[in-house]
SEBALUM-443033 format. One record per residue (C-alpha): residue number from 0; x, y, z. Coordinates in nm, 2 decimals. Example, Ala and Ser with C-alpha at 12.3 -4.5 7.8 and 13.67 -1.06 7.14 Angstrom:
0; 1.23; -0.45; 0.78 $
1; 1.37; -0.11; 0.71 $
//
This chain:
0; 8.14; -20.35; 10.49 $
1; 7.90; -20.55; 10.27 $
2; 8.08; -20.48; 9.94 $
3; 7.90; -20.15; 9.89 $
4; 8.08; -19.82; 9.84 $
5; 7.94; -19.68; 10.17 $
6; 7.87; -19.90; 10.47 $
7; 7.56; -19.88; 10.69 $
8; 7.74; -19.65; 10.94 $
9; 7.80; -19.40; 10.66 $
10; 8.18; -19.47; 10.62 $
11; 8.30; -19.42; 10.26 $
12; 8.64; -19.58; 10.22 $
13; 8.81; -19.41; 9.93 $
14; 9.08; -19.54; 9.71 $
15; 9.33; -19.37; 9.47 $
16; 9.37; -19.48; 9.11 $
17; 9.59; -19.33; 8.83 $
18; 9.64; -19.38; 8.46 $
19; 9.85; -19.17; 8.22 $
20; 9.78; -19.18; 7.85 $
21; 9.97; -19.03; 7.55 $
22; 9.81; -19.02; 7.21 $
23; 9.99; -18.95; 6.88 $
24; 9.77; -18.92; 6.56 $
25; 9.88; -18.87; 6.20 $
26; 9.66; -18.86; 5.89 $
27; 9.71; -18.80; 5.52 $
28; 9.45; -18.79; 5.24 $
29; 9.47; -18.71; 4.87 $
30; 9.18; -18.68; 4.62 $
31; 9.16; -18.64; 4.25 $
32; 8.83; -18.52; 4.10 $
33; 8.74; -18.47; 3.74 $
34; 8.45; -18.43; 3.50 $
35; 8.44; -18.58; 3.15 $
36; 8.19; -18.71; 2.89 $
37; 8.16; -19.04; 2.71 $
38; 7.93; -18.95; 2.43 $
39; 7.62; -18.79; 2.57 $
40; 7.69; -18.93; 2.92 $
41; 7.85; -18.70; 3.18 $
42; 8.08; -18.84; 3.45 $
43; 8.19; -18.69; 3.78 $
44; 8.48; -18.91; 3.88 $
45; 8.66; -18.92; 4.22 $
46; 8.96; -19.13; 4.32 $
47; 9.19; -19.10; 4.62 $
48; 9.38; -19.26; 4.90 $
49; 9.41; -19.20; 5.27 $
50; 9.62; -19.33; 5.56 $
51; 9.63; -19.28; 5.93 $
52; 9.85; -19.39; 6.22 $
53; 9.72; -19.37; 6.58 $
54; 9.94; -19.47; 6.87 $
55; 9.84; -19.47; 7.24 $
56; 10.08; -19.54; 7.52 $
57; 9.90; -19.59; 7.86 $
58; 10.07; -19.62; 8.20 $
59; 9.85; -19.79; 8.46 $
60; 9.93; -19.77; 8.82 $
61; 9.85; -20.01; 9.11 $
62; 9.54; -19.90; 9.30 $
63; 9.59; -19.77; 9.66 $
64; 9.29; -19.94; 9.81 $
65; 9.25; -19.74; 10.14 $
66; 9.35; -19.38; 10.10 $
67; 9.11; -19.23; 10.35 $
68; 8.76; -19.26; 10.49 $
69; 8.48; -19.00; 10.50 $
70; 8.16; -19.04; 10.70 $
71; 7.88; -18.91; 10.49 $
72; 7.66; -18.86; 10.80 $
73; 7.92; -18.66; 10.99 $
74; 8.16; -18.50; 10.74 $
75; 8.31; -18.27; 11.01 $
76; 8.50; -18.57; 11.14 $
77; 8.70; -18.59; 10.81 $
78; 9.06; -18.48; 10.83 $
79; 9.22; -18.40; 10.50 $
80; 9.54; -18.58; 10.43 $
81; 9.83; -18.36; 10.33 $
82; 10.05; -18.63; 10.18 $
83; 9.99; -18.71; 9.81 $
84; 10.02; -19.09; 9.76 $
85; 10.26; -19.21; 9.48 $
86; 10.11; -19.52; 9.32 $
87; 10.34; -19.78; 9.18 $
88; 10.35; -19.83; 8.80 $
89; 10.20; -20.17; 8.71 $
90; 10.16; -20.19; 8.33 $
91; 10.27; -20.00; 8.02 $
92; 10.04; -20.06; 7.72 $
93; 10.15; -19.96; 7.37 $
94; 9.86; -19.98; 7.12 $
95; 9.93; -19.86; 6.76 $
96; 9.66; -19.87; 6.49 $
97; 9.75; -19.83; 6.12 $
98; 9.49; -19.79; 5.84 $
99; 9.51; -19.72; 5.47 $
100; 9.26; -19.71; 5.19 $
101; 9.21; -19.64; 4.82 $
102; 8.88; -19.56; 4.66 $
103; 8.72; -19.48; 4.33 $
104; 8.37; -19.36; 4.24 $
105; 8.18; -19.23; 3.94 $
106; 7.86; -19.03; 3.94 $
107; 7.71; -19.09; 3.60 $
108; 7.45; -18.84; 3.46 $
109; 7.24; -19.07; 3.25 $
110; 6.98; -18.81; 3.17 $
111; 6.87; -18.47; 3.30 $
112; 6.67; -18.63; 3.58 $
113; 6.86; -18.96; 3.64 $
114; 7.20; -19.01; 3.80 $
115; 7.37; -19.33; 3.91 $
116; 7.66; -19.35; 4.16 $
117; 7.90; -19.65; 4.17 $
118; 8.21; -19.67; 4.39 $
119; 8.45; -19.91; 4.55 $
120; 8.69; -19.88; 4.84 $
121; 8.97; -20.11; 4.96 $
122; 9.07; -20.07; 5.33 $
123; 9.36; -20.23; 5.52 $
124; 9.40; -20.21; 5.90 $
125; 9.67; -20.33; 6.15 $
126; 9.61; -20.32; 6.52 $
127; 9.84; -20.42; 6.80 $
128; 9.85; -20.43; 7.18 $
129; 10.18; -20.47; 7.37 $
130; 10.13; -20.49; 7.74 $
131; 10.43; -20.49; 7.97 $
132; 10.36; -20.60; 8.33 $
133; 10.63; -20.42; 8.54 $
134; 10.63; -20.67; 8.83 $
135; 10.71; -20.97; 8.61 $
136; 10.87; -20.79; 8.31 $
137; 10.65; -21.00; 8.09 $
138; 10.52; -20.87; 7.76 $
139; 10.19; -20.99; 7.61 $
140; 10.15; -20.90; 7.24 $
141; 9.83; -20.93; 7.04 $
142; 9.81; -20.82; 6.68 $
143; 9.55; -20.83; 6.41 $
144; 9.55; -20.75; 6.03 $
145; 9.24; -20.72; 5.83 $
146; 9.12; -20.58; 5.49 $
147; 8.80; -20.54; 5.30 $
148; 8.64; -20.42; 4.98 $
149; 8.35; -20.18; 5.04 $
150; 8.10; -20.11; 4.76 $
151; 7.89; -19.80; 4.72 $
152; 7.59; -19.77; 4.50 $
153; 7.33; -19.50; 4.46 $
154; 7.06; -19.35; 4.24 $
155; 6.94; -18.99; 4.22 $
156; 6.61; -18.91; 4.06 $
157; 6.56; -18.54; 4.01 $
158; 6.21; -18.47; 3.87 $
159; 6.26; -18.09; 3.90 $
160; 6.57; -17.87; 3.95 $
161; 6.47; -17.82; 4.32 $
162; 6.36; -18.17; 4.40 $
163; 6.57; -18.48; 4.43 $
164; 6.51; -18.84; 4.56 $
165; 6.82; -19.03; 4.66 $
166; 6.87; -19.39; 4.76 $
167; 7.21; -19.55; 4.83 $
168; 7.38; -19.86; 4.96 $
169; 7.72; -19.88; 5.11 $
170; 7.91; -20.13; 5.32 $
171; 8.17; -19.98; 5.56 $
172; 8.48; -20.14; 5.72 $
173; 8.62; -20.05; 6.06 $
//
């Protein structure tokens, strides 16, 4: 075998791999919208907050390197195995992610044909990875916390009721 999946004689040595994953996702969001005027200028105001928690637990199992062999040139020689291999648990990884954000924006109607959008979002995120290696009972924990302010700016030019030109800028955070 020269390191390929199938050797020159047509023998394909197959392995068995297994991974189990369990995901749990929760999210909440609240928005408050309103319209008001300051003098002759109309505002469409939006403020809100959101939060989410995502947790994945992954069980990884040791690979069974030689489960069986099939010859692709003569598949009739293959004898199906009746026993199902039981791989050994090798690692358990717990990877929670928590995010939260608050935001505010205002769409300002400066005139019948001109609107300006301005907004700001603050985001916070925590990520972690906790890997337990079963054979050594050793945990490796990595964590990261980050936050950012994300601006949003836009302009709408509406020469007629049925036509609009829109340009915007935003900076997102993940």
